[in-house]
N, C-alpha and C positions, 0 to 999 in steps of 0.2 A: 582380907589383907594378910600378908605373911609376916607382919611384925606386931609387937604389942601396941594396942591402940592408945593413943592420946588425942584429946580433942584438938591439940595444936596441929596435928597432921592435916586437918581439913582447912587450915587457915590459908587465905588467898592473898597473894601479893599483887597490888594494883600497879599497872603501867599506864602512862599517858604520853601522847604525842599530838600536839595540836588538838583537834576535836576527836581523835581516835583514842580508844581505851581498851585495855585488856586486863585479864587476871590470870594468875598462875598459882597452882597449889603444889609447892615443892614436895610436901609430905605425901601427896597422892600421885606419885609417879611422875613428878614434874609436869603435871597436866595443865595445859592452858584451858581454863574453865570458862572464859568469856572473851569476846571480841566485838567491839562496836565501832562503826564509823559514824560519827555524829550520834544521833539518837537511835540508829538502826543496829540492833543486836544481830550478829551473824550466826552465832553458835547456839546450839541446844544444850541444856544441862539439866539433868534430873538431880536436883540438889539433895534429895533424900539419899541417893546413893553416894554422894560425896561425903556425907557424915555417917555412913553406915560402915562399920569396920568389917562386916562380912560380905560386902558387895564390891564387885568391880564397878568403878564409876561409869555410869552411862551418860556420855556427853563430852563436850569439849574436844580436845585433840589428843587422844592417847598415843603414846609412843609404843610401837610394836617391835620388840627386839627380844631375841635374835631372829624370830620368825613371825611373819605376818600370815594370818590364817591358820587353819588346823593342819597337823600332820596325821597321817593314817595311824590309828591306834595310839595317837599322842606320842609317837616314838621317833626320836632322833637316831637314825640307823647307825651313823658313824660312831657314836659313843654308847649306844644301847641304853640311853636314858630317856626319861619322860619329859616332854615339853608340851605344856598346855597351849591351846589356841592363843595366838598373839603374844607368845613369850611371857616374860615375867617382870620386866623393869617397870611396867605401869603399876605394879603392886608393891613397890618399895619406895621409901623416902629418898629424895635426892638432896645433896648438900648444896646450900647457896654459897657460891664463891664470891660473887660480886653483884652489886645492885646499883642501878641508875634509875632516874625517873622513867625512862622509856626502854630499859633493858635489864635482863636478868641472866646471870651465868650460873649454871648448876653442874654438879659432878656426881657421877655414880661409880662406885667401886664394888665389884662382886664380893659376895660373902660366902662362907661355907655352905649356906642354904642354897644359894643360887648355883654354886659350883656343882652341887649334886645333880643338877639338871643340865648344866652347860659348863662342862669342866675345862674351861680355858681361862687364861689370864689376859685381862683387857681393862681398859678404862673407857668411860663414856663422859663426854662433856657436851652440854646443851646450852646454846646461846639463843635466848628469846629476845628479838629486837622488834620494836614497834616504831613505825613512822606514821606520819599523818594519813598515809594512804595504804599501808601494807603492814602485815605481820609476817616475819620470817623466823622459822625455827631451823637452827643449824646444829646437827649432831655430828660430833667428831668422835670416831671410833679408833682407839689406839690399841694395837695388838702387842701385848707384852709377853706373849707366849713364844715358844720355840717352833710352833707349828702355824701354818696358815689358819686364820680365824674365819670360820664359815658364818656368813651373814645373809639373811633373806628378810630384811626388816621392812617396815612400812609405817604409814601414818593413818590415823582413823578419824578425820574431822567429821563431827556431827553438825550439819548445817540445819538451822532452825527453819522448818517448813510446816505450817499448819497441815495436819493430816488430810483435811478435806481439799487442800490445794496442791497436792503433790503432782497431779497431772498437768499443772500449769507451769512447772519448771521448764525453762527453755535453754538451749545451748546450740549455737551454730556449729561448734566443733563436733558435737555428738549427734546432731541432726535427729533422724527418726528413732535413734536408740531410746529417746525419751518416752516413746510409746510404751515401753516396758515398765515405766515408773507409774504405779498406781497405789491406791490405798486398799485395794481389794484383798491382798494377801501379802505375805512376806516375799520379798524378791531379793535375789543376790545374783549379780552377773558382773562380768569384767569386759573392758574394751581396751585396745592398745592405747598407751599414754605416750604419744610421740610429740605433742605440742601443748602449749598452755590451753587449759580448758576454760571457756567462758561459761559462767553460770548466772542466769537471771532468776533470782528467787522471787516467787510470787509474794506480793506485799512486802518486799524487802529490797536490798540493794543488788546491783549487778556487780559480779565479782570475776576476778581471774584466779584460777588455781594453777600454780606452777610447782614443779619439783625438779630436783637434780636428775640428770639423764639416766642414772642407774635405775630409776623407777620405770619399769616397762609396761605396767598395766595400771588401769584405774578401776578399782573395784567399787561397786555401788550396792548399797544395802539399806533396807528399812523394814519396819514392822507395821502392820495395819493398826490404825488408831493411835499411832505415836507421831509426835510433831517434829520429826527429823527425817532427813535423807543424808546418808553418809557417802562421801566421795573419797576414796581411800587409795592414795598412791602406794603401790607395792613394788618391791624389787622384782617379784615374779609371782606367778599363781601359787595356789596352795601346794604345799610340799616342795617348794623350791629349795628349802634348806637341805633336803635330802638329795638334791641333784648337784653334784660338784661342778657340772658344766654350766649350770644356769645361775647359781647363787654367786655372791661376792666372796672371794677368797683373799683376805687381806694378808699380805706376807708378814712374817715375823719382823717386829720392830718398826713397822710402817703404820700410817694412819689413813683413814678414809673419811671424807666429809660428805654428808648427805644433808639435803635441806628440802624444806617445803615453804611455800609462800602463798598467802591469801591476800589479795589486793583489791581495793576498790576499783571499779571500772572507770572511775573519774581520775585515776592517777595520771 
């Protein structure tokens, strides 16, 4: 983590709506750490990484900003600066602006440390909203700079799947692609994300994964022996931030709203 550690950074804020529940850790990058519909937990979380100041949290729904995936040599060509894989906002505390039983509003302002990697002026606002059947995250990006703001962001949900059951995941939208999901070795691949993705988790709920239309690909990743499979809506493939024609370029003074939703198939 890039800030001095305090135990309070790992504190989780509970949200409830009907029989649905969620948790958010504002101090750990505004990370959604848990989501359950009834008694069925949807997300994987390695709690040891949540309370480890030296670790990026593994699990939940990390926000990937300004880049999803790695850049070659970790280099943002336009500014000549270093950007690590998946950007940096997941490694910084967010400010809680408002709280309701089923919703949380958070704010991120860049610092001199983040500007050294991404030298632009902007604000980020995240609204986490839980209903009885769905969780929606809405990220509002405000460009306060005099230049277009380059963005190739994404989301990184870790879905809870026992490692021995990965091959039993099913999806009508993705069809035979699921043959590539096994626990034999690490896998990472992407498919076009042009419609809501249905996901039937083995021994778990049936879900819909949706995202705003700016997200053109769905990246999938897992490690052998680990009880998760990640389904990650990205604005574009790796290195999109270095492609002015493929990334989002938010004009000065304007905002862009991006979102992701995980819903129970019973909605």
